[in-house]
DONU-569886 format. One record per residue (C-alpha): x, y, z; residue in one letter. Coordinates in steps of 0.25 Angstrom, whole numbers, always signed. Each point is the difference from the previous one (the first is absolute). Last residue first. Layout:
<sites>
px: X; py: Y; pz: Z; resn: A
...
</sites>
This chain:
<sites>
px: -205; py: -193; pz: +56; resn: A
px: -2; py: -10; pz: +11; resn: A
px: +15; py: -1; pz: +2; resn: F
px: +2; py: +15; pz: +1; resn: Q
px: -12; py: +2; pz: +10; resn: M
px: +3; py: -12; pz: +8; resn: R
px: +15; py: +3; pz: +1; resn: C
px: -2; py: +14; pz: +4; resn: L
px: -9; py: -4; pz: +11; resn: A
px: +10; py: -10; pz: +5; resn: A
px: +11; py: +11; pz: +0; resn: Y
px: -9; py: +9; pz: +8; resn: S
px: -4; py: -10; pz: +11; resn: G
px: -4; py: -15; pz: +0; resn: N
px: +12; py: -4; pz: +9; resn: H
px: +0; py: -14; pz: -6; resn: A
px: +3; py: +7; pz: -14; resn: M
px: +11; py: +9; pz: +7; resn: L
px: +7; py: -13; pz: +6; resn: V
px: -1; py: -7; pz: -13; resn: D
px: +6; py: +11; pz: -9; resn: H
px: +11; py: +2; pz: +10; resn: T
px: +0; py: +11; pz: +11; resn: G
px: -3; py: +15; pz: +1; resn: E
px: -13; py: +9; pz: +2; resn: E
px: -4; py: +14; pz: +2; resn: V
px: +13; py: +7; pz: -4; resn: V
px: -3; py: +15; pz: -1; resn: R
px: +0; py: +10; pz: -11; resn: G
px: -15; py: +0; pz: -3; resn: A
px: +0; py: -16; pz: -1; resn: E
px: +12; py: -8; pz: -1; resn: I
px: +1; py: -16; pz: +0; resn: V
px: +13; py: -6; pz: +2; resn: V
px: +2; py: -14; pz: -5; resn: I
px: +12; py: -8; pz: +5; resn: K
px: +8; py: -12; pz: -6; resn: D
px: -7; py: +2; pz: -13; resn: A
px: -6; py: -12; pz: -7; resn: E
px: -14; py: +6; pz: -2; resn: R
px: +6; py: +13; pz: -6; resn: V
px: -3; py: -2; pz: -15; resn: T
px: -15; py: -4; pz: +3; resn: A
px: -2; py: +13; pz: +7; resn: L
px: +0; py: +8; pz: -13; resn: R
px: +2; py: +14; pz: +6; resn: H
px: +14; py: -2; pz: +3; resn: A
px: +12; py: +7; pz: +7; resn: I
px: +11; py: -9; pz: +2; resn: V
px: +12; py: +2; pz: +9; resn: L
px: +12; py: -10; pz: -1; resn: T
px: +12; py: -3; pz: +8; resn: T
px: +8; py: -8; pz: -9; resn: R
px: +4; py: -15; pz: +0; resn: G
px: -9; py: -4; pz: -12; resn: E
px: -8; py: +13; pz: -4; resn: A
px: +6; py: -1; pz: -14; resn: L
px: -5; py: -14; pz: -3; resn: R
px: -14; py: +4; pz: +5; resn: E
px: +1; py: +12; pz: -9; resn: L
px: +4; py: -8; pz: -12; resn: A
px: -12; py: -10; pz: +2; resn: E
px: -9; py: +12; pz: +2; resn: Q
px: +4; py: +6; pz: -13; resn: V
px: -2; py: -13; pz: -8; resn: V
px: -14; py: -2; pz: +6; resn: A
px: -4; py: +15; pz: -1; resn: E
px: +4; py: -1; pz: -15; resn: S
px: -10; py: -11; pz: -3; resn: A
px: -11; py: +5; pz: +9; resn: A
px: +1; py: +15; pz: -6; resn: D
px: +8; py: +10; pz: +7; resn: L
px: -4; py: +13; pz: +7; resn: A
px: +0; py: -5; pz: +15; resn: S
px: +13; py: -7; pz: -2; resn: T
px: +10; py: +9; pz: +8; resn: A
px: -10; py: +6; pz: +9; resn: E
px: +12; py: +6; pz: +7; resn: D
px: +11; py: -10; pz: +3; resn: L
px: +11; py: +5; pz: +9; resn: L
px: +12; py: -10; pz: +1; resn: L
px: +11; py: +2; pz: +11; resn: V
px: +14; py: -6; pz: -1; resn: P
px: +3; py: +7; pz: -13; resn: A
px: +5; py: -9; pz: -12; resn: D
px: +0; py: +12; pz: -10; resn: R
px: +0; py: -11; pz: -11; resn: L
px: -12; py: -6; pz: +5; resn: V
px: -8; py: +13; pz: +2; resn: A
px: +4; py: +4; pz: -15; resn: R
px: -5; py: -14; pz: -5; resn: A
px: -13; py: +3; pz: +8; resn: I
px: -2; py: +13; pz: -7; resn: A
px: +3; py: -6; pz: -14; resn: V
px: -10; py: -11; pz: +4; resn: R
px: -11; py: +11; pz: +3; resn: Q
px: +3; py: +7; pz: -13; resn: R
px: -2; py: -13; pz: -7; resn: Q
px: -13; py: -3; pz: +7; resn: G
px: -6; py: +14; pz: -4; resn: G
px: +5; py: -2; pz: -14; resn: S
px: +12; py: +7; pz: -5; resn: L
px: +3; py: +11; pz: -10; resn: G
px: -8; py: +10; pz: +9; resn: S
px: +12; py: -1; pz: +11; resn: G
px: -2; py: +14; pz: +5; resn: R
px: +4; py: +5; pz: -14; resn: P
px: +5; py: -12; pz: -8; resn: G
px: +7; py: -13; pz: +6; resn: A
px: +11; py: +1; pz: -11; resn: P
px: +5; py: -14; pz: -4; resn: T
px: +14; py: -3; pz: +5; resn: D
px: -4; py: -12; pz: +8; resn: I
px: -5; py: -6; pz: -13; resn: G
px: +2; py: +9; pz: -13; resn: A
px: -13; py: -4; pz: -7; resn: P
px: -7; py: -6; pz: +12; resn: L
px: -5; py: -14; pz: -1; resn: I
px: +11; py: -7; pz: +7; resn: R
px: -1; py: +11; pz: +11; resn: L
px: -13; py: -6; pz: +4; resn: F
px: +4; py: -12; pz: +9; resn: D
px: +13; py: +6; pz: +4; resn: A
px: -8; py: +10; pz: +9; resn: V
px: -5; py: -12; pz: +8; resn: H
px: +4; py: +8; pz: +13; resn: A
px: +10; py: -11; pz: +4; resn: A
px: +5; py: -2; pz: -14; resn: E
px: +3; py: +15; pz: -2; resn: L
px: +7; py: +1; pz: +13; resn: A
px: +9; py: -12; pz: -2; resn: R
px: +4; py: +6; pz: -14; resn: A
px: +3; py: +13; pz: +7; resn: L
px: +9; py: -7; pz: +10; resn: A
px: +7; py: -7; pz: -11; resn: A
px: +2; py: +13; pz: -8; resn: E
px: +7; py: +6; pz: +12; resn: P
px: -6; py: +13; pz: +4; resn: V
px: +11; py: +11; pz: +3; resn: D
px: -5; py: +10; pz: -10; resn: R
px: -12; py: +4; pz: +9; resn: R
px: -9; py: +10; pz: -7; resn: G
px: -14; py: -6; pz: +4; resn: L
px: +5; py: -15; pz: -3; resn: V
px: -15; py: -4; pz: -3; resn: I
px: -5; py: +12; pz: -8; resn: N
px: +13; py: +1; pz: -7; resn: E
px: -1; py: -14; pz: -5; resn: R
px: -14; py: +2; pz: -4; resn: I
px: +5; py: +12; pz: -9; resn: T
px: -4; py: +14; pz: +5; resn: E
px: -13; py: +8; pz: +0; resn: D
px: -1; py: -3; pz: +15; resn: F
px: -8; py: -10; pz: +7; resn: L
px: -7; py: +3; pz: +13; resn: A
px: -8; py: -12; pz: +4; resn: S
px: -15; py: +4; pz: +3; resn: D
px: -4; py: -11; pz: +9; resn: Q
px: +12; py: +1; pz: +8; resn: S
px: +13; py: -8; pz: +1; resn: V
px: +10; py: +5; pz: +10; resn: T
px: +14; py: -5; pz: +5; resn: S
px: +4; py: +6; pz: +13; resn: F
px: +13; py: +1; pz: +9; resn: L
px: +7; py: +9; pz: -10; resn: A
px: -10; py: +11; pz: +4; resn: R
px: +5; py: +1; pz: +14; resn: L
px: +15; py: +0; pz: -4; resn: G
px: -3; py: +11; pz: -10; resn: P
px: -9; py: +8; pz: +10; resn: L
px: +10; py: -1; pz: +12; resn: D
px: -6; py: -8; pz: +11; resn: I
px: -4; py: +7; pz: +13; resn: E
px: -13; py: +5; pz: -5; resn: R
px: -3; py: -15; pz: -3; resn: T
px: +0; py: -2; pz: +15; resn: D
px: +9; py: -12; pz: +3; resn: I
px: -5; py: -13; pz: +6; resn: G
px: +3; py: -9; pz: -12; resn: G
px: -9; py: +10; pz: -8; resn: I
px: -8; py: +10; pz: +8; resn: T
px: -11; py: +9; pz: -3; resn: V
px: -4; py: +11; pz: +11; resn: R
px: -11; py: +7; pz: +7; resn: G
px: -5; py: +14; pz: -4; resn: Q
px: -1; py: +8; pz: -12; resn: D
px: +6; py: -11; pz: -8; resn: P
px: +11; py: +2; pz: -11; resn: D
px: -3; py: +0; pz: -15; resn: A
px: +7; py: -6; pz: -12; resn: M
px: +7; py: -6; pz: +11; resn: R
px: +1; py: -14; pz: -6; resn: T
px: -8; py: -6; pz: +12; resn: L
px: -9; py: +12; pz: +1; resn: L
px: -4; py: +0; pz: -15; resn: N
px: -2; py: -15; pz: +1; resn: F
px: -10; py: +2; pz: +12; resn: L
px: -7; py: +10; pz: -8; resn: T
px: -4; py: -10; pz: -10; resn: S
px: -9; py: -7; pz: +11; resn: K
px: -7; py: +13; pz: +5; resn: G
px: -14; py: -5; pz: +1; resn: A
px: -4; py: +8; pz: -12; resn: G
px: -5; py: -13; pz: -7; resn: S
px: -5; py: -10; pz: +9; resn: P
px: +10; py: -9; pz: +8; resn: G
px: +12; py: -10; pz: -2; resn: V
px: +15; py: +0; pz: +3; resn: I
px: +6; py: -13; pz: -2; resn: A
px: +13; py: -4; pz: +8; resn: T
px: +9; py: -10; pz: -6; resn: T
px: +12; py: -5; pz: +9; resn: Q
px: +15; py: +1; pz: +0; resn: G
px: +0; py: +11; pz: +11; resn: A
px: -13; py: +1; pz: +7; resn: E
px: -10; py: +11; pz: -4; resn: A
px: -4; py: +7; pz: +13; resn: T
px: -13; py: +9; pz: +2; resn: F
px: -4; py: +13; pz: +5; resn: S
px: -9; py: +11; pz: -6; resn: L
px: -3; py: +12; pz: +9; resn: G
px: -9; py: +8; pz: -10; resn: R
px: +5; py: -1; pz: -14; resn: L
px: -6; py: +8; pz: -11; resn: V
px: -5; py: +13; pz: +7; resn: P
px: -4; py: +11; pz: -10; resn: T
px: +4; py: +14; pz: +4; resn: D
px: +12; py: +0; pz: -9; resn: G
px: +4; py: -14; pz: -2; resn: Y
px: -1; py: -6; pz: +13; resn: A
px: +9; py: -11; pz: +7; resn: L
px: -1; py: -7; pz: +14; resn: H
px: +9; py: -12; pz: +3; resn: V
px: -2; py: -7; pz: +13; resn: D
px: +12; py: -9; pz: -2; resn: E
px: +2; py: -6; pz: -14; resn: F
px: +10; py: -11; pz: +0; resn: R
px: +8; py: -7; pz: -10; resn: I
px: +9; py: -12; pz: +2; resn: T
px: +12; py: +1; pz: -9; resn: T
px: +11; py: -5; pz: +8; resn: Q
px: +7; py: -9; pz: -10; resn: G
px: +12; py: +9; pz: -1; resn: P
px: +1; py: +10; pz: +12; resn: E
px: -9; py: +12; pz: -2; resn: P
px: +7; py: +13; pz: -4; resn: H
px: +3; py: +13; pz: +8; resn: R
px: +2; py: +14; pz: -6; resn: P
px: +7; py: +12; pz: +7; resn: T
px: -5; py: +13; pz: -6; resn: A
px: -13; py: -7; pz: -4; resn: P
px: -5; py: +0; pz: -14; resn: S
px: -11; py: +9; pz: -4; resn: V
px: -15; py: +0; pz: -2; resn: V
px: -5; py: +14; pz: +1; resn: R
px: +7; py: +5; pz: -12; resn: P
px: +2; py: +15; pz: +0; resn: A
px: -8; py: +8; pz: -10; resn: I
px: +9; py: +12; pz: -3; resn: D
px: +4; py: -5; pz: -14; resn: L
px: -15; py: +0; pz: -4; resn: L
px: -2; py: +14; pz: +5; resn: R
px: +14; py: +4; pz: -7; resn: Y
px: -5; py: -6; pz: -13; resn: L
px: -14; py: +8; pz: +0; resn: R
px: +7; py: +13; pz: +4; resn: E
px: +10; py: -3; pz: -12; resn: L
px: -11; py: -1; pz: -9; resn: S
px: -6; py: +13; pz: +4; resn: A
px: +13; py: +6; pz: -1; resn: A
px: +3; py: -5; pz: -14; resn: A
px: -13; py: +8; pz: -5; resn: T
px: +3; py: +12; pz: +8; resn: Q
px: +15; py: +0; pz: -6; resn: W
px: -5; py: -1; pz: -14; resn: T
px: -10; py: +11; pz: +2; resn: G
px: +11; py: +10; pz: +6; resn: A
px: +10; py: -5; pz: -10; resn: L
px: -8; py: +6; pz: -11; resn: G
px: +5; py: +14; pz: +3; resn: G
px: +14; py: -5; pz: -1; resn: L
px: -3; py: -5; pz: -14; resn: R
px: -7; py: +13; pz: -4; resn: R
px: +12; py: +8; pz: +6; resn: L
px: +10; py: -9; pz: -8; resn: P
px: -8; py: +2; pz: -13; resn: Q
px: -1; py: +15; pz: +1; resn: F
px: +14; py: +3; pz: +6; resn: T
px: +5; py: -1; pz: -15; resn: L
px: -8; py: +13; pz: -3; resn: A
px: +6; py: +8; pz: +11; resn: M
px: +14; py: -4; pz: -5; resn: A
px: -4; py: +3; pz: -14; resn: T
px: -6; py: +14; pz: +3; resn: F
px: +13; py: +3; pz: +8; resn: F
px: +9; py: -4; pz: -11; resn: S
px: -9; py: +7; pz: -10; resn: M
px: +0; py: +13; pz: +8; resn: F
px: +15; py: +0; pz: +2; resn: E
px: +2; py: -3; pz: -15; resn: G
px: -10; py: +11; pz: -4; resn: V
px: +8; py: +10; pz: +8; resn: T
px: -5; py: +8; pz: +12; resn: R
px: +0; py: +15; pz: +3; resn: E
px: -2; py: +4; pz: -15; resn: G
px: -14; py: +7; pz: +3; resn: A
px: -7; py: -11; pz: -9; resn: I
px: +7; py: -11; pz: +8; resn: I
px: -4; py: +6; pz: +13; resn: E
px: -15; py: +2; pz: -4; resn: R
px: +0; py: -15; pz: -5; resn: G
px: +6; py: -5; pz: +13; resn: G
px: -12; py: +6; pz: +8; resn: L
px: -11; py: -3; pz: -9; resn: I
px: +6; py: -14; pz: -4; resn: L
px: +3; py: -3; pz: +15; resn: V
px: -14; py: +3; pz: +5; resn: G
px: -6; py: -9; pz: -11; resn: F
px: +10; py: -11; pz: +3; resn: F
px: -4; py: +0; pz: +15; resn: G
px: -15; py: +0; pz: -3; resn: I
px: +2; py: -12; pz: -9; resn: G
px: +9; py: -7; pz: +10; resn: T
px: -12; py: +2; pz: +11; resn: V
px: -10; py: -6; pz: -10; resn: V
px: +9; py: -12; pz: -4; resn: D
px: +3; py: -2; pz: +15; resn: I
px: -15; py: -1; pz: +2; resn: L
px: -1; py: -11; pz: -11; resn: A
px: +11; py: -7; pz: +7; resn: P
px: -8; py: +0; pz: +13; resn: I
px: -13; py: -4; pz: -6; resn: A
px: +5; py: -12; pz: -7; resn: A
px: +1; py: -8; pz: +13; resn: T
px: -15; py: +4; pz: +3; resn: S
px: -5; py: -4; pz: -13; resn: A
px: +8; py: -13; pz: +0; resn: A
px: -6; py: -3; pz: +15; resn: M
px: -14; py: +3; pz: -5; resn: K
px: +2; py: -10; pz: -12; resn: I
px: +6; py: -10; pz: +9; resn: Q
px: -11; py: +1; pz: +10; resn: A
px: -11; py: -2; pz: -11; resn: R
px: +8; py: -12; pz: -5; resn: R
px: +1; py: -7; pz: +13; resn: I
px: -15; py: +2; pz: +2; resn: A
px: -2; py: -6; pz: -13; resn: D
px: +8; py: -12; pz: +3; resn: A
px: -7; py: -3; pz: +13; resn: I
px: -14; py: +1; pz: -7; resn: R
px: +5; py: -8; pz: -12; resn: A
px: +4; py: -11; pz: +10; resn: F
px: -13; py: -1; pz: +6; resn: R
px: -7; py: +0; pz: -14; resn: D
px: +10; py: -11; pz: -5; resn: T
px: -4; py: -8; pz: +12; resn: Q
px: -15; py: +1; pz: -2; resn: Y
px: +2; py: -3; pz: -15; resn: A
px: +8; py: -12; pz: +2; resn: E
px: -8; py: -5; pz: +11; resn: L
px: -7; py: -12; pz: -7; resn: R
px: +0; py: -9; pz: +12; resn: N
px: +8; py: -11; pz: -6; resn: L
px: +10; py: +11; pz: -7; resn: K
px: +3; py: +8; pz: +12; resn: V
px: +1; py: -13; pz: +9; resn: A
px: +10; py: -6; pz: -9; resn: A
px: +8; py: +14; pz: -1; resn: I
px: +1; py: +0; pz: +15; resn: G
px: +15; py: +3; pz: +0; resn: H
px: -1; py: +9; pz: -12; resn: F
px: -12; py: +8; pz: +6; resn: V
px: +6; py: +1; pz: +14; resn: E
px: +14; py: +5; pz: -5; resn: D
px: -6; py: +10; pz: -10; resn: L
px: -9; py: +6; pz: +11; resn: R
px: +12; py: +0; pz: +10; resn: T
px: +8; py: +8; pz: -11; resn: A
px: -11; py: +10; pz: -2; resn: R
px: -2; py: +2; pz: +15; resn: E
px: +15; py: +3; pz: +1; resn: G
px: -1; py: +10; pz: -11; resn: S
px: -11; py: +6; pz: +8; resn: Q
px: +9; py: +2; pz: +12; resn: E
px: +10; py: +6; pz: -9; resn: R
px: -10; py: +9; pz: -6; resn: M
px: -4; py: +6; pz: +13; resn: A
px: +14; py: +3; pz: +4; resn: R
px: +2; py: +6; pz: -13; resn: T
px: -12; py: +9; pz: +1; resn: K
px: +5; py: +5; pz: +13; resn: R
px: +14; py: +2; pz: -4; resn: R
px: -4; py: +8; pz: -13; resn: I
px: -10; py: +9; pz: +8; resn: Y
px: +11; py: +3; pz: +10; resn: R
px: +10; py: +4; pz: -11; resn: Q
px: -10; py: +8; pz: -8; resn: A
px: -3; py: +9; pz: +12; resn: V
px: +14; py: +2; pz: +3; resn: V
px: +3; py: +3; pz: -14; resn: T
px: -11; py: +10; pz: -2; resn: P
px: +4; py: +8; pz: +12; resn: L
px: +15; py: +1; pz: -4; resn: I
px: -1; py: +3; pz: -15; resn: L
px: -4; py: +14; pz: +0; resn: L
px: +13; py: +4; pz: +8; resn: P
px: +8; py: -3; pz: -14; resn: A
px: -7; py: +11; pz: -8; resn: G
px: +12; py: +10; pz: +1; resn: V
px: +10; py: -10; pz: -4; resn: L
px: +3; py: +5; pz: -14; resn: A
px: +1; py: +14; pz: +6; resn: T
px: +10; py: -4; pz: +11; resn: A
px: +9; py: -6; pz: -11; resn: T
px: -2; py: +13; pz: -9; resn: W
px: +5; py: +8; pz: +12; resn: V
px: +12; py: -9; pz: +3; resn: P
px: +5; py: +2; pz: -14; resn: D
px: +11; py: -8; pz: -8; resn: I
px: +6; py: -7; pz: +12; resn: S
px: -14; py: -3; pz: +6; resn: I
px: -4; py: -7; pz: -13; resn: A
px: +13; py: -8; pz: +0; resn: V
px: -2; py: -4; pz: +14; resn: A
px: -14; py: -3; pz: -2; resn: F
px: +3; py: -10; pz: -11; resn: L
px: +11; py: -7; pz: +8; resn: A
px: -10; py: -1; pz: +12; resn: M
px: -11; py: -4; pz: -9; resn: L
px: +8; py: -11; pz: -6; resn: S
px: +5; py: -5; pz: +14; resn: I
px: -14; py: -1; pz: +4; resn: A
px: -4; py: -7; pz: -13; resn: D
px: +11; py: -10; pz: +0; resn: R
px: +3; py: -5; pz: +14; resn: G
px: -12; py: +4; pz: +8; resn: A
px: -10; py: -2; pz: -10; resn: G
px: +7; py: -13; pz: -6; resn: T
px: +1; py: -5; pz: +14; resn: I
px: -14; py: +3; pz: +2; resn: F
px: -6; py: -7; pz: -12; resn: T
px: +10; py: -12; pz: -1; resn: S
px: -1; py: -3; pz: +15; resn: W
px: -15; py: +3; pz: +1; resn: V
px: -3; py: -9; pz: -12; resn: G
px: +1; py: -13; pz: +9; resn: Q
px: -10; py: +5; pz: +10; resn: V
px: -12; py: -3; pz: -8; resn: A
px: +6; py: -13; pz: -4; resn: I
px: +2; py: -3; pz: +15; resn: T
px: -15; py: +3; pz: +3; resn: D
px: -5; py: -9; pz: -12; resn: G
px: +9; py: -12; pz: +3; resn: Q
px: +1; py: -3; pz: +14; resn: V
px: -12; py: +8; pz: +5; resn: R
px: -9; py: -4; pz: -12; resn: E
px: +4; py: -15; pz: +3; resn: I
px: -4; py: +2; pz: +14; resn: L
px: -14; py: +6; pz: -4; resn: A
px: -2; py: -11; pz: -9; resn: G
px: +3; py: -11; pz: +10; resn: P
px: -10; py: +5; pz: +10; resn: P
px: +4; py: +7; pz: +13; resn: N
px: -8; py: -2; pz: +13; resn: A
px: +1; py: -16; pz: -1; resn: Q
px: +15; py: +2; pz: -4; resn: F
px: +3; py: +8; pz: +12; resn: F
px: -7; py: -10; pz: +9; resn: Q
px: +9; py: -11; pz: -5; resn: A
px: +13; py: +6; pz: +6; resn: D
px: +10; py: +10; pz: -7; resn: L
px: +14; py: -5; pz: -4; resn: T
px: -3; py: -3; pz: -14; resn: L
px: -5; py: +15; pz: -1; resn: I
px: +15; py: +4; pz: +3; resn: H
px: +7; py: -8; pz: -10; resn: R
px: -11; py: +4; pz: -10; resn: L
px: +3; py: +15; pz: +3; resn: L
px: +15; py: -2; pz: +0; resn: D
px: -1; py: -7; pz: -14; resn: I
px: -9; py: +11; pz: -6; resn: Q
px: +9; py: +11; pz: +6; resn: M
px: +13; py: -6; pz: -6; resn: A
px: -7; py: -1; pz: -13; resn: T
px: -4; py: +15; pz: +1; resn: S
px: +14; py: +4; pz: +4; resn: T
px: +7; py: -7; pz: -11; resn: G
px: -10; py: +4; pz: -10; resn: L
px: +2; py: +15; pz: +4; resn: S
px: +15; py: -1; pz: +1; resn: V
px: +3; py: -7; pz: -13; resn: R
px: -9; py: +9; pz: -7; resn: T
px: +7; py: +12; pz: +6; resn: L
px: +13; py: -5; pz: -5; resn: L
px: -5; py: -3; pz: -14; resn: T
px: -6; py: +14; pz: -1; resn: R
px: +12; py: +6; pz: +6; resn: Y
px: +10; py: -6; pz: -10; resn: V
px: -9; py: +2; pz: -13; resn: I
px: -3; py: +15; pz: +4; resn: S
px: +15; py: +3; pz: +3; resn: T
px: +4; py: -5; pz: -14; resn: I
px: -11; py: +8; pz: -7; resn: A
px: +3; py: +13; pz: +8; resn: R
px: +15; py: -1; pz: -3; resn: L
px: -3; py: -1; pz: -15; resn: V
px: -9; py: +12; pz: +1; resn: F
px: +10; py: +8; pz: +8; resn: L
px: +11; py: -3; pz: -10; resn: G
px: -8; py: +4; pz: -12; resn: L
px: -2; py: +14; pz: +8; resn: I
px: +14; py: +1; pz: +2; resn: A
px: +4; py: -4; pz: -14; resn: V
px: -10; py: +11; pz: -6; resn: G
px: +5; py: +11; pz: +10; resn: V
px: +14; py: -2; pz: -4; resn: V
px: -2; py: -3; pz: -15; resn: W
px: -9; py: +13; pz: -1; resn: V
px: +10; py: +8; pz: +8; resn: M
px: +9; py: +0; pz: -12; resn: G
px: -10; py: +7; pz: -9; resn: A
px: -1; py: +13; pz: +9; resn: D
px: -12; py: +7; pz: -6; resn: G
px: -2; py: +10; pz: +12; resn: A
px: -16; py: -2; pz: +0; resn: V
px: -1; py: -15; pz: -4; resn: F
px: +13; py: -5; pz: +5; resn: V
px: +5; py: +8; pz: +12; resn: R
px: -14; py: +5; pz: +6; resn: D
px: -9; py: -11; pz: -4; resn: F
px: +9; py: -13; pz: +2; resn: L
px: +8; py: +7; pz: +11; resn: P
px: -13; py: +1; pz: +8; resn: E
px: -6; py: -13; pz: -5; resn: L
px: +11; py: -8; pz: +7; resn: M
px: -6; py: +4; pz: +14; resn: Y
px: -13; py: -7; pz: -3; resn: S
px: +8; py: -13; pz: -4; resn: L
px: +8; py: +1; pz: +13; resn: A
px: -12; py: +1; pz: +8; resn: G
px: -6; py: -12; pz: -7; resn: L
px: +13; py: -8; pz: +2; resn: T
px: -1; py: +1; pz: +15; resn: S
px: -11; py: -10; pz: +0; resn: G
px: +8; py: -10; pz: -7; resn: E
px: +11; py: +1; pz: +9; resn: I
px: -9; py: +0; pz: +13; resn: A
px: -7; py: -13; pz: -6; resn: M
px: +14; py: -7; pz: -1; resn: V
px: +2; py: +3; pz: +15; resn: A
px: -14; py: -3; pz: +4; resn: I
px: +1; py: -14; pz: -7; resn: A
px: +14; py: -3; pz: +7; resn: A
px: -7; py: +3; pz: +13; resn: A
px: -11; py: -9; pz: -3; resn: M
</sites>
């Protein structure tokens, strides 16, 4: 950046030198008829233009490097920071709004470097050089040219405030637009099946039209400041022509002096316009910077402890001890307590909204309890560092998160130290090898956006292969087979049973037939444990679990 400013200073000073060369051109060449000065002045002016051309290429290249490097680093820092935030943040901020923060706001800021450094480095220096030439010729003419400058102050302040307000609103609307597109494309099947094409298009059109109107108003406000500069410059030129014309006619000034002054003031026209436009550019960038700073100021509530502890190998007994948790004003868990013994399978059942999935969020510290504690091997999860804690778990959920990568990448998840033999064992254990043979590129076949290139059963088997390869001591299964047909469920269930062998396993299930063989079944209602025991014990107790079974099996 310093190099770019230095080069721009050279380019900016050439305008002053160019206007200064016009005085000998007119007085010694055109008026006095000195033929020898034609070559001197001509070579000097040619050299100035060549120097401007070279410095222009250099500083534009340097500024592009600075602006792109800065915006790229900002995007990376924003993503790194966002990924440290807890689950509640992502519940309150839809993906589209976050995408707009990371992309749209940083791109809006990106132009600040080139625009402002150009203004400070080239245009400001050009103005100083040109005014130096003008003042050296006649300070009174210079003051006359600037007589209308005070008229710019109030309109500039008003325009700046208006531009920032409209920009802030437009950035919020841009986030809504990105969210709308994300939801439409993510739910494209539902849109088509429910004939929502026109409805969704209309909703998008309203947001896009609001952004268009805001951009037009911003453009008009941004253009107002350079337009006022035009008016003020015109007033100044008029005053100089009246004053200077009289002095030249009276013989008090030469034509060369007037042409040099007039050229110097004329050359200030474009730098002044550009500097006037900086007010609008800065307000646009400032609104985006405010949004970025607000995001960076959000501190993660779930952090690693200063002095972490780790459970002993094999000590994976899990205990929930009088756990309370609320999302906002809505209580989810109300004094929940139970134990999942190491090496055993514990099933969590209950009606929808009872708080079952919240247990996995607490275990993995996607959230922390408001009261009570969760322990693994006798150690509070808040005393374990986050990477170490999450390394204890393998998770397979109903909606397996696959990325738009190859099947191989979706299983190894960026690891480069996976032996081919271990990968092959994971593929066999999860029955992924069964369908790889029919894929065009085998394990290197792209899974498609969100795994859309695979069937539901295939996606689940890829997720299981990922869990097998991870080889974590605790297995979390969240409705892992509920969305599958009977044939796929049988294959996936067999793979899950093989995966659960020797591991502490927690299973969330609505289909009670899949948890009959669990070592313990914990029944949750309204955020509390109401029953626990084996299937036979709970059926004999004839309580909530037995009622759920009768209702489900009768259906």
